[in-house]
C-alpha positions in Angstrom: 125.8 65.2 75.4 122.1 64.4 76.0 120.1 65.5 79.0 120.5 62.1 80.7 124.2 61.9 79.9 124.7 65.4 81.4 122.8 64.5 84.6 124.8 61.3 85.0 128.0 63.4 84.6 126.7 65.7 87.3 126.1 62.7 89.6 129.6 61.4 88.9 131.1 64.8 89.8 129.1 64.6 93.1 130.2 61.1 94.0 132.5 60.7 97.0 134.7 57.7 96.4 134.8 55.0 99.2 138.6 55.5 99.5 138.5 59.2 99.0 139.8 61.7 101.5 136.3 62.9 102.6 135.2 59.4 103.7 138.5 58.5 105.1 138.3 61.5 107.4 134.6 60.8 108.3 135.5 57.2 109.2 138.4 58.3 111.3 136.2 60.9 113.1 133.5 58.3 113.6 135.9 55.9 115.3 137.1 58.8 117.5 133.5 59.6 118.5 132.6 56.0 119.2 135.7 55.6 121.4 134.8 58.7 123.4 131.2 57.6 123.9 132.1 54.0 124.9 134.6 55.3 127.4 132.2 57.9 128.8 129.4 55.3 129.1 131.7 52.5 130.1 129.0 50.8 132.2 126.6 50.6 129.3 126.6 48.9 125.9 125.2 51.4 123.4 124.7 50.4 119.8 126.7 52.7 117.6 126.5 52.6 113.9 126.1 54.5 110.6 122.9 56.2 109.6 121.9 59.1 107.3 123.0 59.6 103.7 126.1 57.3 104.0 123.9 54.3 104.9 121.1 55.3 102.4 123.4 55.8 99.4 122.4 59.4 98.9 125.6 61.3 99.8 126.8 64.1 97.6 130.1 65.9 97.6 128.6 69.4 97.9 126.7 68.8 101.1 127.6 65.6 103.0 127.4 64.5 106.6 127.5 61.3 108.6 124.9 60.3 111.1 126.3 58.3 114.0 123.4 56.7 116.0 124.0 55.9 119.6 121.1 53.9 121.0 121.0 52.6 124.6 119.3 49.4 125.8 115.8 49.7 127.0 116.5 48.8 130.7 119.8 50.7 130.9 119.6 54.0 132.9 123.3 54.9 133.0 122.9 57.5 130.3 119.7 58.8 131.8 116.3 57.8 132.9 114.5 59.9 130.4 115.1 60.6 126.7 115.9 64.2 127.6 118.5 63.1 130.1 120.1 60.7 127.5 120.2 63.5 125.0 121.8 66.0 127.5 124.3 63.4 128.9 125.4 62.5 125.4 125.9 66.2 124.7 128.0 66.5 127.9 130.1 63.5 126.8 130.8 65.0 123.4 131.6 68.4 124.8 134.7 66.9 126.4 136.4 67.0 123.0 134.1 68.8 120.5 132.0 71.9 120.0 128.4 70.6 120.1 125.4 72.2 118.5 121.9 70.8 119.2 120.2 70.1 115.9 116.7 68.7 116.5 117.0 65.0 117.5 120.7 65.1 116.7 123.9 66.7 118.1 126.2 68.3 115.4 129.9 68.2 116.3 132.7 70.4 115.3 136.2 71.3 116.3 136.6 72.0 120.0 140.3 72.7 120.1 142.1 76.0 119.5 143.5 74.9 116.2 140.1 73.7 114.8 137.6 75.6 116.9 134.0 75.2 115.4 135.3 73.6 112.2 132.4 71.5 110.9 133.2 67.8 111.1 130.1 66.8 109.0 129.0 64.4 111.8 125.6 64.3 113.6 125.3 62.1 116.7 121.8 60.8 117.3 121.2 59.5 120.8 118.2 57.4 121.7 116.9 54.3 123.5 115.6 51.1 122.1 111.9 50.4 122.9 112.6 46.7 123.7 115.2 43.9 123.7 114.8 43.3 120.0 116.8 46.5 119.3 114.8 47.5 116.3 112.5 50.4 117.2 113.9 53.2 119.2 112.7 56.5 120.8 114.5 59.7 120.2 114.3 62.9 122.2 112.4 65.6 120.3 112.9 69.0 121.9 109.8 70.4 120.1 106.3 68.9 120.4 104.1 67.9 123.3 105.4 64.3 123.7 109.1 65.3 123.5 109.9 62.0 121.8 109.5 60.2 118.5 109.5 56.5 117.6 111.8 55.5 114.8 113.5 52.5 113.2 116.9 53.1 111.6 116.7 50.0 109.4 113.3 50.9 108.1 114.5 54.4 107.1 117.6 53.0 105.4 115.8 50.4 103.4 113.0 52.7 102.5 115.4 55.0 100.8 118.1 52.6 99.7 115.7 50.2 98.0 113.5 52.9 96.5 115.2 52.7 93.0 115.3 56.6 93.0 118.5 57.3 95.0 120.2 59.0 92.1 117.2 61.3 91.7 117.3 62.1 95.4 121.0 62.9 95.1 120.4 65.4 92.3 117.5 66.9 94.1 119.7 67.3 97.2 122.2 69.1 95.0 119.3 71.3 93.6 118.3 72.0 97.2 121.8 73.2 98.2 122.4 75.2 95.0 119.1 77.1 95.5 119.1 77.3 99.3 115.8 75.5 99.5 114.8 75.3 103.2 113.5 71.7 103.3 115.0 69.0 105.4 116.7 66.1 103.7 114.4 63.6 105.3 111.3 65.3 103.9 112.9 65.7 100.4 113.7 61.9 100.4 110.1 61.0 101.4 108.3 63.1 98.9 110.7 62.3 96.1 110.1 58.5 96.7 106.4 59.0 96.7 106.3 61.3 93.6 108.4 58.9 91.6 106.8 55.6 92.6 105.2 55.4 89.1 108.2 57.0 87.2 110.9 54.4 88.0 111.2 53.4 84.4 111.6 56.9 83.1 114.9 58.6 82.3 116.5 60.9 84.9 115.5 64.1 83.1 111.9 63.0 83.0 112.0 62.1 86.7 113.4 65.4 87.8 111.0 67.4 85.7 108.1 65.4 87.1 109.1 66.2 90.7 109.5 69.9 90.0 106.2 70.0 88.1 104.4 68.4 91.0 106.1 70.9 93.4 105.1 73.8 91.2 101.5 72.8 90.5 100.3 70.9 93.6 102.7 71.4 96.4 99.9 71.8 98.9 98.6 68.3 98.2 101.8 66.6 99.0 101.7 64.5 102.1 104.7 62.7 103.8 104.6 59.9 106.3 107.4 58.5 108.4 107.8 54.9 107.1 109.0 53.8 110.6 105.9 55.2 112.3 103.3 56.3 109.7 100.5 57.1 112.2 102.5 58.0 115.2 104.9 60.7 114.0 103.6 64.0 112.8 105.9 65.3 110.1 103.7 68.2 109.1 106.3 70.7 110.5 108.7 69.4 107.9 106.5 70.8 105.1 105.2 74.0 106.7 103.4 76.7 104.6 106.7 78.6 104.1 108.6 75.5 103.1 105.9 74.5 100.6 105.9 78.0 99.1 109.7 78.0 98.8 109.7 74.6 97.1 107.0 75.7 94.6 108.7 79.0 93.8 112.1 77.4 93.2 110.7 74.5 91.2 108.8 77.0 88.9 112.0 78.9 88.3 114.0 75.7 87.7 111.6 74.5 85.0 111.6 77.9 83.3 115.4 77.9 83.3 115.5 74.5 81.7 113.1 75.6 79.0 115.0 78.9 78.3 118.6 77.9 78.9 118.8 74.1 79.2 120.2 72.0 82.1 123.5 73.7 82.7 121.5 76.7 84.2 120.4 74.3 87.0 123.5 72.3 87.9 126.3 74.2 86.1 128.9 72.9 83.7 130.7 69.6 84.1 133.7 70.5 81.9 136.0 70.2 84.9 135.6 66.4 84.7 138.5 64.5 83.3 138.1 62.0 80.5 138.0 58.9 82.8 135.2 60.5 84.8 133.3 61.3 81.6 133.7 57.8 80.2 132.5 56.3 83.5 129.5 58.6 83.5 128.5 57.8 80.0 128.9 54.1 80.7 126.5 54.3 83.6 124.0 56.1 81.4 123.9 53.0 79.2 122.6 50.9 82.1 120.5 53.5 83.9 118.3 54.8 81.0 115.6 52.2 80.3 115.2 50.8 76.8 117.8 53.2 75.4 117.8 54.0 71.7 121.0 54.6 69.7 122.1 57.2 69.3 120.9 58.5 72.7 117.9 60.8 72.7 116.6 63.2 75.3 113.7 62.3 77.5 
């Protein structure tokens, strides 16, 4: 198995099937959450839909969640007059049934009953308010910072990632992040991966990953990220703090060394647990994912 075949096999092992038990449960929970919110805010008409890795196509089995956005109309004050009030009122609504943990702009929900107390449901609810009647841009409550709000656009975020042509690389880097306990937010990882790979889209997966890690190792302090929904208005510098950059650089250095000394399995582990159908599917995807492949396959 070549490098790129191995990496595709890892991706296959991390793929959550559309009709698999994980997504079935997430969809069921999402409907449950939506029903609760619509009943609580029965005089309003919030927009409730998917966001996060599910919508972007970057979900992995080892660390998955579902963002449920709940945006209120611009002129509707039922949920609160301020963004902070909307955030707190949504939290109160969710606490009727769930354990709720504030998580930046989102509210993480878990089991709130005796039989499932604090069991993680892998769902973040993100409350906000549209900026106007077009229902495109929205403001979210941001507990940290002077303005206590940030302007965003869900569709812009989704398309920026989903249409980047590097979602598979993002998925593998998310797995790398989890396996190495790298303290960088998924959003920041997505943004710098897209930027670092914008001239490497025709390269094989092994080449792409090595390029990202080399950049993190050698020039992590030069990496800049911008919010595609509000490039000049949102300060994302806190997502790449000095300590986060140092951690990224250190782990990237160790990863590249392990690949050189021990090959790729030292990074993502063996994929021998895959059955033959999964392996066949993985190798088939390699044939269409590696540009201008030679036969037999060669490492990048």
